[in-house]
N, CA, C and O atoms as a printed pandas DataFrame, in Angstrom:
     atom_number atom_name residue_name chain_id  residue_number  x_coord  y_coord  z_coord
0              1         N          MET        A               1   48.855 -201.561  -51.765
1              2        CA          MET        A               1   49.678 -200.553  -52.399
2              3         C          MET        A               1   48.888 -199.253  -52.591
3              4         O          MET        A               1   49.490 -198.179  -52.593
4              5         N          ALA        A               2   47.598 -199.314  -52.749
5              6        CA          ALA        A               2   46.797 -198.133  -52.999
6              7         C          ALA        A               2   46.503 -197.347  -51.729
7              8         O          ALA        A               2   45.752 -196.372  -51.765
8              9         N          ASP        A               3   47.093 -197.763  -50.595
9             10        CA          ASP        A               3   46.831 -197.095  -49.334
10            11         C          ASP        A               3   47.522 -195.743  -49.231
11            12         O          ASP        A               3   47.083 -194.897  -48.452
12            13         N          ASP        A               4   48.590 -195.512  -49.990
13            14        CA          ASP        A               4   49.262 -194.226  -49.920
14            15         C          ASP        A               4   49.088 -193.469  -51.243
15            16         O          ASP        A               4   48.623 -194.031  -52.235
16            17         N          LYS        A               5   49.459 -192.220  -51.240
17            18        CA          LYS        A               5   49.290 -191.348  -52.418
18            19         C          LYS        A               5   50.025 -191.902  -53.633
19            20         O          LYS        A               5   49.486 -191.887  -54.740
20            21         N          GLN        A               6   51.241 -192.388  -53.439
21            22        CA          GLN        A               6   52.031 -192.917  -54.550
22            23         C          GLN        A               6   51.350 -194.159  -55.144
23            24         O          GLN        A               6   51.321 -194.315  -56.364
24            25         N          GLY        A               7   50.818 -195.019  -54.318
25            26        CA          GLY        A               7   50.118 -196.218  -54.778
26            27         C          GLY        A               7   48.848 -195.871  -55.546
27            28         O          GLY        A               7   48.533 -196.502  -56.554
28            29         N          GLN        A               8   48.123 -194.866  -55.064
29            30        CA          GLN        A               8   46.910 -194.433  -55.742
30            31         C          GLN        A               8   47.238 -193.829  -57.105
31            32         O          GLN        A               8   46.532 -194.077  -58.083
32            33         N          ASP        A               9   48.306 -193.039  -57.170
33            34        CA          ASP        A               9   48.720 -192.444  -58.451
34            35         C          ASP        A               9   49.121 -193.527  -59.443
35            36         O          ASP        A               9   48.761 -193.457  -60.618
36            37         N          LYS        A              10   49.864 -194.526  -58.978
37            38        CA          LYS        A              10   50.292 -195.611  -59.865
38            39         C          LYS        A              10   49.081 -196.384  -60.370
39            40         O          LYS        A              10   49.012 -196.730  -61.549
40            41         N          GLN        A              11   48.133 -196.654  -59.488
41            42        CA          GLN        A              11   46.937 -197.387  -59.881
42            43         C          GLN        A              11   46.146 -196.590  -60.930
43            44         O          GLN        A              11   45.648 -197.167  -61.896
44            45         N          ALA        A              12   46.030 -195.288  -60.745
45            46        CA          ALA        A              12   45.330 -194.439  -61.710
46            47         C          ALA        A              12   46.068 -194.416  -63.047
47            48         O          ALA        A              12   45.444 -194.488  -64.106
48            49         N          ASP        A              13   47.398 -194.315  -62.996
49            50        CA          ASP        A              13   48.199 -194.318  -64.223
50            51         C          ASP        A              13   48.055 -195.646  -64.967
51            52         O          ASP        A              13   47.938 -195.667  -66.193
52            53         N          ASP        A              14   48.064 -196.752  -64.223
53            54        CA          ASP        A              14   47.902 -198.073  -64.836
54            55         C          ASP        A              14   46.539 -198.196  -65.521
55            56         O          ASP        A              14   46.441 -198.732  -66.625
56            57         N          GLU        A              15   45.503 -197.704  -64.872
57            58        CA          GLU        A              15   44.154 -197.771  -65.461
58            59         C          GLU        A              15   44.079 -196.916  -66.727
59            60         O          GLU        A              15   43.470 -197.321  -67.717
60            61         N          GLU        A              16   44.691 -195.748  -66.695
61            62        CA          GLU        A              16   44.703 -194.876  -67.876
62            63         C          GLU        A              16   45.443 -195.557  -69.034
63            64         O          GLU        A              16   44.997 -195.493  -70.180
64            65         N          ARG        A              17   46.563 -196.203  -68.737
65            66        CA          ARG        A              17   47.335 -196.910  -69.757
66            67         C          ARG        A              17   46.522 -198.061  -70.340
67            68         O          ARG        A              17   46.520 -198.264  -71.554
68            69         N          ARG        A              18   45.824 -198.823  -69.474
69            70        CA          ARG        A              18   44.991 -199.935  -69.954
70            71         C          ARG        A              18   43.851 -199.420  -70.838
71            72         O          ARG        A              18   43.511 -200.052  -71.838
72            73         N          GLN        A              19   43.262 -198.281  -70.476
73            74        CA          GLN        A              19   42.183 -197.699  -71.275
74            75         C          GLN        A              19   42.713 -197.307  -72.656
75            76         O          GLN        A              19   42.054 -197.554  -73.667
76            77         N          GLN        A              20   43.887 -196.705  -72.702
77            78        CA          GLN        A              20   44.481 -196.333  -73.990
78            79         C          GLN        A              20   44.766 -197.572  -74.827
79            80         O          GLN        A              20   44.547 -197.559  -76.038
80            81         N          GLU        A              21   45.247 -198.632  -74.208
81            82        CA          GLU        A              21   45.503 -199.880  -74.930
82            83         C          GLU        A              21   44.210 -200.463  -75.488
83            84         O          GLU        A              21   44.191 -200.969  -76.610
84            85         N          ARG        A              22   43.123 -200.395  -74.706
85            86        CA          ARG        A              22   41.821 -200.879  -75.189
86            87         C          ARG        A              22   41.348 -200.071  -76.387
87            88         O          ARG        A              22   40.825 -200.632  -77.350
88            89         N          GLU        A              23   41.528 -198.757  -76.332
89            90        CA          GLU        A              23   41.119 -197.897  -77.450
90            91         C          GLU        A              23   41.927 -198.189  -78.711
91            92         O          GLU        A              23   41.380 -198.207  -79.814
92            93         N          VAL        A              24   43.218 -198.415  -78.548
93            94        CA          VAL        A              24   44.058 -198.751  -79.702
94            95         C          VAL        A              24   43.620 -200.089  -80.296
95            96         O          VAL        A              24   43.513 -200.222  -81.515
96            97         N          GLU        A              25   43.369 -201.071  -79.448
97            98        CA          GLU        A              25   42.938 -202.390  -79.915
98            99         C          GLU        A              25   41.594 -202.290  -80.630
99           100         O          GLU        A              25   41.397 -202.927  -81.665
100          101         N          GLU        A              26   40.674 -201.503  -80.096
101          102        CA          GLU        A              26   39.374 -201.318  -80.730
102          103         C          GLU        A              26   39.532 -200.669  -82.107
103          104         O          GLU        A              26   38.854 -201.061  -83.057
104          105         N          ALA        A              27   40.414 -199.689  -82.219
105          106        CA          ALA        A              27   40.663 -199.033  -83.502
106          107         C          ALA        A              27   41.240 -200.030  -84.507
107          108         O          ALA        A              27   40.874 -200.013  -85.682
108          109         N          ARG        A              28   42.140 -200.895  -84.044
109          110        CA          ARG        A              28   42.708 -201.921  -84.935
110          111         C          ARG        A              28   41.632 -202.886  -85.400
111          112         O          ARG        A              28   41.605 -203.270  -86.570
112          113         N          THR        A              29   40.756 -203.278  -84.505
113          114        CA          THR        A              29   39.669 -204.196  -84.853
114          115         C          THR        A              29   38.740 -203.550  -85.869
115          116         O          THR        A              29   38.328 -204.199  -86.831
116          117         N          ARG        A              30   38.411 -202.301  -85.670
117          118        CA          ARG        A              30   37.521 -201.604  -86.599
118          119         C          ARG        A              30   38.148 -201.387  -87.962
119          120         O          ARG        A              30   37.433 -201.271  -88.958
120          121         N          ALA        A              31   39.458 -201.332  -88.026
121          122        CA          ALA        A              31   40.129 -201.137  -89.307
122          123         C          ALA        A              31   39.852 -202.310  -90.239
123          124         O          ALA        A              31   39.908 -202.151  -91.458
124          125         N          ASP        A              32   39.555 -203.484  -89.689
125          126        CA          ASP        A              32   39.266 -204.671  -90.493
126          127         C          ASP        A              32   37.805 -204.733  -90.936
127          128         O          ASP        A              32   37.459 -205.553  -91.785
128          129         N          GLU        A              33   36.951 -203.889  -90.381
129          130        CA          GLU        A              33   35.533 -203.909  -90.727
130          131         C          GLU        A              33   35.313 -203.294  -92.095
131          132         O          GLU        A              33   36.064 -202.423  -92.534
132          133         N          ALA        A              34   34.270 -203.762  -92.758
133          134        CA          ALA        A              34   33.911 -203.197  -94.056
134          135         C          ALA        A              34   33.415 -201.770  -93.873
135          136         O          ALA        A              34   32.844 -201.416  -92.841
136          137         N          GLU        A              35   33.646 -200.967  -94.890
137          138        CA          GLU        A              35   33.149 -199.597  -94.862
138          139         C          GLU        A              35   31.625 -199.615  -94.833
139          140         O          GLU        A              35   31.013 -200.472  -95.469
140          141         N          PRO        A              36   31.008 -198.698  -94.117
141          142        CA          PRO        A              36   29.547 -198.656  -94.111
142          143         C          PRO        A              36   29.014 -198.314  -95.497
143          144         O          PRO        A              36   29.685 -197.659  -96.295
144          145         N          ILE        A              37   27.816 -198.761  -95.760
145          146        CA          ILE        A              37   27.176 -198.492  -97.038
146          147         C          ILE        A              37   26.894 -196.996  -97.131
147          148         O          ILE        A              37   26.311 -196.407  -96.220
148          149         N          ARG        A              38   27.316 -196.386  -98.243
149          150        CA          ARG        A              38   27.123 -194.950  -98.421
150          151         C          ARG        A              38   25.660 -194.635  -98.717
151          152         O          ARG        A              38   24.926 -195.479  -99.231
152          153         N          ASN        A              39   25.247 -193.423  -98.390
153          154        CA          ASN        A              39   23.861 -193.016  -98.595
154          155         C          ASN        A              39   23.440 -193.039 -100.055
155          156         O          ASN        A              39   22.263 -193.259 -100.343
156          157         N          ASP        A              40   24.374 -192.816 -100.998
157          158        CA          ASP        A              40   23.987 -192.812 -102.401
158          159         C          ASP        A              40   23.668 -194.212 -102.911
159          160         O          ASP        A              40   23.217 -194.373 -104.045
160          161         N          THR        A              41   23.901 -195.224 -102.080
161          162        CA          THR        A              41   23.561 -196.590 -102.450
162          163         C          THR        A              41   22.069 -196.707 -102.698
163          164         O          THR        A              41   21.647 -197.399 -103.624
164          165         N          VAL        A              42   21.270 -196.042 -101.886
165          166        CA          VAL        A              42   19.823 -196.089 -102.054
166          167         C          VAL        A              42   19.450 -195.590 -103.442
167          168         O          VAL        A              42   18.572 -196.158 -104.091
168          169         N          GLU        A              43   20.111 -194.533 -103.902
169          170        CA          GLU        A              43   19.818 -194.016 -105.232
170          171         C          GLU        A              43   20.245 -195.008 -106.304
171          172         O          GLU        A              43   19.525 -195.199 -107.284
172          173         N          GLN        A              44   21.398 -195.640 -106.137
173          174        CA          GLN        A              44   21.872 -196.598 -107.126
174          175         C          GLN        A              44   20.966 -197.817 -107.198
175          176         O          GLN        A              44   20.715 -198.341 -108.283
176          177         N          LEU        A              45   20.480 -198.266 -106.062
177          178        CA          LEU        A              45   19.657 -199.470 -106.035
178          179         C          LEU        A              45   18.183 -199.163 -106.214
179          180         O          LEU        A              45   17.380 -200.064 -106.457
180          181         N          ASP        A              46   17.829 -197.899 -106.096
181          182        CA          ASP        A              46   16.457 -197.458 -106.352
182          183         C          ASP        A              46   15.459 -198.300 -105.549
183          184         O          ASP        A              46   15.630 -198.455 -104.340
184          185         N          ASP        A              47   14.438 -198.839 -106.185
185          186        CA          ASP        A              47   13.398 -199.605 -105.486
186          187         C          ASP        A              47   13.913 -200.925 -104.915
187          188         O          ASP        A              47   13.319 -201.470 -103.985
188          189         N          LEU        A              48   15.000 -201.435 -105.461
189          190        CA          LEU        A              48   15.547 -202.698 -104.966
190          191         C          LEU        A              48   15.967 -202.584 -103.504
191          192         O          LEU        A              48   15.854 -203.553 -102.753
192          193         N          ASP        A              49   16.447 -201.423 -103.097
193          194        CA          ASP        A              49   16.905 -201.246 -101.721
194          195         C          ASP        A              49   15.795 -201.568 -100.725
195          196         O          ASP        A              49   16.025 -202.276  -99.745
196          197         N          GLU        A              50   14.611 -201.058 -100.967
197          198        CA          GLU        A              50   13.481 -201.322 -100.069
198          199         C          GLU        A              50   13.095 -202.799 -100.100
199          200         O          GLU        A              50   12.780 -203.382  -99.062
200          201         N          ALA        A              51   13.119 -203.402 -101.283
201          202        CA          ALA        A              51   12.796 -204.821 -101.397
202          203         C          ALA        A              51   13.795 -205.674 -100.612
203          204         O          ALA        A              51   13.411 -206.647  -99.963
204          205         N          LEU        A              52   15.071 -205.305 -100.674
205          206        CA          LEU        A              52   16.085 -206.058  -99.943
206          207         C          LEU        A              52   15.868 -205.957  -98.432
207          208         O          LEU        A              52   16.107 -206.922  -97.705
208          209         N          GLU        A              53   15.419 -204.799  -97.960
209          210        CA          GLU        A              53   15.177 -204.607  -96.523
210          211         C          GLU        A              53   14.070 -205.518  -96.010
211          212         O          GLU        A              53   14.128 -205.976  -94.869
212          213         N          THR        A              54   13.071 -205.784  -96.829
213          214        CA          THR        A              54   11.922 -206.576  -96.374
214          215         C          THR        A              54   12.055 -208.061  -96.714
215          216         O          THR        A              54   11.211 -208.863  -96.316
216          217         N          HIS        A              55   13.101 -208.430  -97.440
217          218        CA          HIS        A              55   13.312 -209.824  -97.831
218          219         C          HIS        A              55   13.679 -210.662  -96.607
219          220         O          HIS        A              55   14.257 -210.148  -95.650
220          221         N          ASP        A              56   13.341 -211.958  -96.641
221          222        CA          ASP        A              56   13.696 -212.872  -95.550
222          223         C          ASP        A              56   15.116 -213.389  -95.738
223          224         O          ASP        A              56   15.495 -213.801  -96.834
224          225         N          TYR        A              57   15.896 -213.365  -94.667
225          226        CA          TYR        A              57   17.284 -213.839  -94.677
226          227         C          TYR        A              57   17.437 -214.964  -93.684
227          228         O          TYR        A              57   16.712 -215.006  -92.689
228          229         N          PRO        A              58   18.374 -215.893  -93.926
229          230        CA          PRO        A              58   19.336 -215.922  -95.033
230          231         C          PRO        A              58   18.655 -216.251  -96.357
231          232         O          PRO        A              58   17.575 -216.839  -96.407
232          233         N          THR        A              59   19.331 -215.848  -97.420
233          234        CA          THR        A              59   18.832 -216.099  -98.772
234          235         C          THR        A              59   20.029 -216.352  -99.680
235          236         O          THR        A              59   21.177 -216.187  -99.268
236          237         N          THR        A              60   19.757 -216.749 -100.908
237          238        CA          THR        A              60   20.837 -217.053 -101.846
238          239         C          THR        A              60   20.763 -216.145 -103.069
239          240         O          THR        A              60   19.766 -215.460 -103.297
240          241         N          THR        A              61   21.824 -216.156 -103.834
241          242        CA          THR        A              61   21.859 -215.386 -105.086
242          243         C          THR        A              61   20.703 -215.815 -105.980
243          244         O          THR        A              61   19.997 -214.975 -106.537
244          245         N          ASP        A              62   20.515 -217.118 -106.115
245          246        CA          ASP        A              62   19.437 -217.619 -106.974
246          247         C          ASP        A              62   18.067 -217.135 -106.506
247          248         O          ASP        A              62   17.230 -216.759 -107.327
248          249         N          ASP        A              63   17.833 -217.142 -105.187
249          250        CA          ASP        A              63   16.556 -216.657 -104.642
250          251         C          ASP        A              63   16.354 -215.178 -104.965
251          252         O          ASP        A              63   15.258 -214.761 -105.340
252          253         N          LEU        A              64   17.414 -214.395 -104.818
253          254        CA          LEU        A              64   17.314 -212.957 -105.091
254          255         C          LEU        A              64   17.037 -212.693 -106.564
255          256         O          LEU        A              64   16.215 -211.841 -106.902
256          257         N          ILE        A              65   17.715 -213.414 -107.431
257          258        CA          ILE        A              65   17.496 -213.224 -108.870
258          259         C          ILE        A              65   16.074 -213.625 -109.244
259          260         O          ILE        A              65   15.428 -212.966 -110.058
260          261         N          GLU        A              66   15.591 -214.712 -108.643
261          262        CA          GLU        A              66   14.219 -215.155 -108.928
262          263         C          GLU        A              66   13.202 -214.103 -108.473
263          264         O          GLU        A              66   12.231 -213.822 -109.175
264          265         N          ALA        A              67   13.437 -213.531 -107.299
265          266        CA          ALA        A              67   12.484 -212.563 -106.743
266          267         C          ALA        A              67   12.626 -211.164 -107.333
267          268         O          ALA        A              67   11.626 -210.475 -107.536
268          269         N          TYR        A              68   13.873 -210.734 -107.613
269          270        CA          TYR        A              68   14.108 -209.339 -107.981
270          271         C          TYR        A              68   14.959 -209.165 -109.233
271          272         O          TYR        A              68   15.499 -208.084 -109.467
272          273         N          GLY        A              69   15.081 -210.191 -110.020
273          274        CA          GLY        A              69   15.968 -210.167 -111.179
274          275         C          GLY        A              69   15.722 -209.024 -112.145
275          276         O          GLY        A              69   16.649 -208.584 -112.823
276          277         N          ASP        A              70   14.489 -208.533 -112.223
277          278        CA          ASP        A              70   14.152 -207.451 -113.161
278          279         C          ASP        A              70   14.411 -206.052 -112.598
279          280         O          ASP        A              70   14.348 -205.068 -113.335
280          281         N          TYR        A              71   14.699 -205.957 -111.312
281          282        CA          TYR        A              71   14.970 -204.643 -110.723
282          283         C          TYR        A              71   16.216 -204.038 -111.363
283          284         O          TYR        A              71   17.209 -204.729 -111.593
284          285         N          GLU        A              72   16.150 -202.742 -111.646
285          286        CA          GLU        A              72   17.255 -202.040 -112.299
286          287         C          GLU        A              72   18.179 -201.393 -111.272
287          288         O          GLU        A              72   17.737 -200.843 -110.264
288          289         N          ILE        A              73   19.476 -201.479 -111.562
289          290        CA          ILE        A              73   20.515 -200.936 -110.687
290          291         C          ILE        A              73   21.375 -200.000 -111.522
291          292         O          ILE        A              73   21.759 -200.332 -112.643
292          293         N          GLU        A              74   21.677 -198.824 -110.969
293          294        CA          GLU        A              74   22.542 -197.878 -111.672
294          295         C          GLU        A              74   23.998 -198.320 -111.524
295          296         O          GLU        A              74   24.508 -198.457 -110.412
296          297         N          THR        A              75   24.656 -198.540 -112.657
297          298        CA          THR        A              75   26.063 -198.940 -112.669
298          299         C          THR        A              75   26.878 -197.844 -113.345
299          300         O          THR        A              75   26.327 -196.831 -113.776
300          301         N          GLN        A              76   28.186 -198.045 -113.438
301          302        CA          GLN        A              76   29.043 -197.081 -114.120
302          303         C          GLN        A              76   28.726 -197.000 -115.610
303          304         O          GLN        A              76   28.979 -195.983 -116.255
304          305         N          ASP        A              77   28.173 -198.079 -116.145
305          306        CA          ASP        A              77   27.874 -198.131 -117.575
306          307         C          ASP        A              77   26.405 -197.885 -117.881
307          308         O          ASP        A              77   25.970 -198.106 -119.011
308          309         N          GLY        A              78   25.642 -197.439 -116.913
309          310        CA          GLY        A              78   24.207 -197.231 -117.124
310          311         C          GLY        A              78   23.414 -198.114 -116.186
311          312         O          GLY        A              78   23.892 -198.464 -115.107
312          313         N          TRP        A              79   22.215 -198.475 -116.583
313          314        CA          TRP        A              79   21.326 -199.283 -115.751
314          315         C          TRP        A              79   21.385 -200.737 -116.192
315          316         O          TRP        A              79   21.347 -201.038 -117.385
316          317         N          GLU        A              80   21.479 -201.645 -115.206
317          318        CA          GLU        A              80   21.470 -203.081 -115.467
318          319         C          GLU        A              80   20.514 -203.740 -114.487
319          320         O          GLU        A              80   20.290 -203.236 -113.387
320          321         N          SER        A              81   19.952 -204.870 -114.897
321          322        CA          SER        A              81   19.059 -205.601 -113.997
322          323         C          SER        A              81   19.883 -206.341 -112.941
323          324         O          SER        A              81   21.074 -206.588 -113.127
324          325         N          LEU        A              82   19.239 -206.685 -111.846
325          326        CA          LEU        A              82   19.911 -207.469 -110.817
326          327         C          LEU        A              82   20.397 -208.786 -111.400
327          328         O          LEU        A              82   21.463 -209.277 -111.030
328          329         N          ASP        A              83   19.624 -209.354 -112.303
329          330        CA          ASP        A              83   20.025 -210.590 -112.965
330          331         C          ASP        A              83   21.345 -210.406 -113.718
331          332         O          ASP        A              83   22.209 -211.281 -113.670
332          333         N          GLU        A              84   21.507 -209.278 -114.411
333          334        CA          GLU        A              84   22.746 -209.010 -115.148
334          335         C          GLU        A              84   23.930 -208.791 -114.205
335          336         O          GLU        A              84   25.065 -209.140 -114.531
336          337         N          VAL        A              85   23.659 -208.210 -113.035
337          338        CA          VAL        A              85   24.732 -207.910 -112.082
338          339         C          VAL        A              85   25.167 -209.162 -111.313
339          340         O          VAL        A              85   26.361 -209.448 -111.216
340          341         N          LEU        A              86   24.200 -209.906 -110.768
341          342        CA          LEU        A              86   24.547 -211.058 -109.934
342          343         C          LEU        A              86   24.524 -212.385 -110.682
343          344         O          LEU        A              86   25.117 -213.359 -110.220
344          345         N          GLY        A              87   23.851 -212.441 -111.825
345          346        CA          GLY        A              87   23.724 -213.687 -112.585
346          347         C          GLY        A              87   25.039 -214.387 -112.873
347          348         O          GLY        A              87   25.123 -215.606 -112.717
348          349         N          PRO        A              88   26.076 -213.653 -113.290
349          350        CA          PRO        A              88   27.344 -214.317 -113.610
350          351         C          PRO        A              88   28.126 -214.818 -112.388
351          352         O          PRO        A              88   29.169 -215.448 -112.560
352          353         N          THR        A              89   27.665 -214.563 -111.183
353          354        CA          THR        A              89   28.409 -214.968 -109.978
354          355         C          THR        A              89   27.945 -216.334 -109.496
355          356         O          THR        A              89   26.901 -216.836 -109.913
356          357         N          ASP        A              90   28.737 -216.924 -108.614
357          358        CA          ASP        A              90   28.346 -218.187 -107.982
358          359         C          ASP        A              90   27.179 -217.947 -107.045
359          360         O          ASP        A              90   27.012 -216.852 -106.507
360          361         N          ASN        A              91   26.379 -218.977 -106.856
361          362        CA          ASN        A              91   25.274 -218.899 -105.912
362          363         C          ASN        A              91   25.860 -218.870 -104.501
363          364         O          ASN        A              91   26.528 -219.817 -104.085
364          365         N          GLN        A              92   25.612 -217.796 -103.774
365          366        CA          GLN        A              92   26.108 -217.709 -102.410
366          367         C          GLN        A              92   24.982 -217.329 -101.473
367          368         O          GLN        A              92   23.913 -216.904 -101.913
368          369         N          THR        A              93   25.222 -217.480 -100.191
369          370        CA          THR        A              93   24.215 -217.186  -99.177
370          371         C          THR        A              93   24.492 -215.816  -98.572
371          372         O          THR        A              93   25.636 -215.467  -98.281
372          373         N          TYR        A              94   23.420 -215.047  -98.389
373          374        CA          TYR        A              94   23.492 -213.717  -97.783
374          375         C          TYR        A              94   22.697 -213.743  -96.489
375          376         O          TYR        A              94   21.622 -214.339  -96.421
376          377         N          VAL        A              95   23.237 -213.090  -95.457
377          378        CA          VAL        A              95   22.575 -213.109  -94.156
378          379         C          VAL        A              95   21.807 -211.835  -93.842
379          380         O          VAL        A              95   21.073 -211.779  -92.856
380          381         N          SER        A              96   21.972 -210.805  -94.679
381          382        CA          SER        A              96   21.275 -209.546  -94.418
382          383         C          SER        A              96   21.205 -208.705  -95.693
383          384         O          SER        A              96   21.878 -208.996  -96.682
384          385         N          ALA        A              97   20.388 -207.670  -95.651
385          386        CA          ALA        A              97   20.302 -206.735  -96.770
386          387         C          ALA        A              97   21.640 -206.041  -96.992
387          388         O          ALA        A              97   22.036 -205.802  -98.133
388          389         N          ASP        A              98   22.338 -205.715  -95.905
389          390        CA          ASP        A              98   23.661 -205.092  -96.040
390          391         C          ASP        A              98   24.636 -206.015  -96.751
391          392         O          ASP        A              98   25.461 -205.560  -97.544
392          393         N          ASP        A              99   24.546 -207.296  -96.474
393          394        CA          ASP        A              99   25.397 -208.295  -97.122
394          395         C          ASP        A              99   25.152 -208.290  -98.640
395          396         O          ASP        A              99   26.099 -208.323  -99.426
396          397         N          VAL        A             100   23.895 -208.249  -99.035
397          398        CA          VAL        A             100   23.546 -208.219 -100.461
398          399         C          VAL        A             100   24.019 -206.914 -101.086
399          400         O          VAL        A             100   24.608 -206.922 -102.167
400          401         N          ARG        A             101   23.768 -205.799 -100.417
401          402        CA          ARG        A             101   24.205 -204.502 -100.948
402          403         C          ARG        A             101   25.714 -204.483 -101.189
403          404         O          ARG        A             101   26.182 -204.007 -102.223
404          405         N          SER        A             102   26.457 -205.000 -100.233
405          406        CA          SER        A             102   27.920 -205.029 -100.378
406          407         C          SER        A             102   28.329 -205.827 -101.609
407          408         O          SER        A             102   29.221 -205.421 -102.353
408          409         N          ARG        A             103   27.678 -206.952 -101.816
409          410        CA          ARG        A             103   27.999 -207.786 -102.983
410          411         C          ARG        A             103   27.651 -207.058 -104.273
411          412         O          ARG        A             103   28.440 -207.054 -105.218
412          413         N          ILE        A             104   26.486 -206.450 -104.318
413          414        CA          ILE        A             104   26.064 -205.726 -105.522
414          415         C          ILE        A             104   27.035 -204.577 -105.802
415          416         O          ILE        A             104   27.488 -204.404 -106.934
416          417         N          LEU        A             105   27.350 -203.799 -104.773
417          418        CA          LEU        A             105   28.248 -202.659 -104.971
418          419         C          LEU        A             105   29.638 -203.115 -105.406
419          420         O          LEU        A             105   30.293 -202.457 -106.214
420          421         N          GLY        A             106   30.077 -204.236 -104.869
421          422        CA          GLY        A             106   31.367 -204.774 -105.294
422          423         C          GLY        A             106   31.353 -205.149 -106.774
423          424         O          GLY        A             106   32.363 -205.006 -107.464
424          425         N          ARG        A             107   30.230 -205.619 -107.250
425          426        CA          ARG        A             107   30.109 -206.011 -108.655
426          427         C          ARG        A             107   29.994 -204.788 -109.590
427          428         O          ARG        A             107   30.534 -204.811 -110.695
428          429         N          ILE        A             108   29.311 -203.748 -109.166
429          430        CA          ILE        A             108   29.091 -202.614 -110.082
430          431         C          ILE        A             108   30.185 -201.576 -110.013
431          432         O          ILE        A             108   30.244 -200.700 -110.876
432          433         N          ARG        A             109   31.054 -201.637 -109.025
433          434        CA          ARG        A             109   32.125 -200.649 -108.906
434          435         C          ARG        A             109   33.476 -201.195 -109.326
435          436         O          ARG        A             109   34.511 -200.623 -108.984
436          437         N          ARG        A             110   33.478 -202.302 -110.067
437          438        CA          ARG        A             110   34.738 -202.888 -110.514
438          439         C          ARG        A             110   35.223 -202.207 -111.758
439          440         O          ARG        A             110   36.276 -202.565 -112.286
C-alpha cells in the first residue's frame, strides 16, 4: 500500500495518530505519579535530608526512629523530632529516601 503517494500519506497519518495516542497514554500514566518532592523540603528536613540520602534501604520506620529520632523537622506547628512525627505510625518499610520524605511530608502537612 505504501508504494503510491496515497499509501505513503496514509501510513504517515497513521504513525502520527499512533504517536499522539502514545503521548496521551503517557500523560495519563504520569497523572497517577506522586508529585515530585519540592525544593523547600530540604529546608523543612534540615540535616535529616542528608542523613536520609546516605541511609541504607530498604529500611523501616523503627530503624529510622532509632537512627534519627532526635533530628528536628519543621512542621506547621513548629519543630518536632522525627520520633514525634513518625512514632505514632505503624512500622512500615521504605525503599528510598524519597519514600521516607513523602511519608514525613504527608504527616507534617495534614
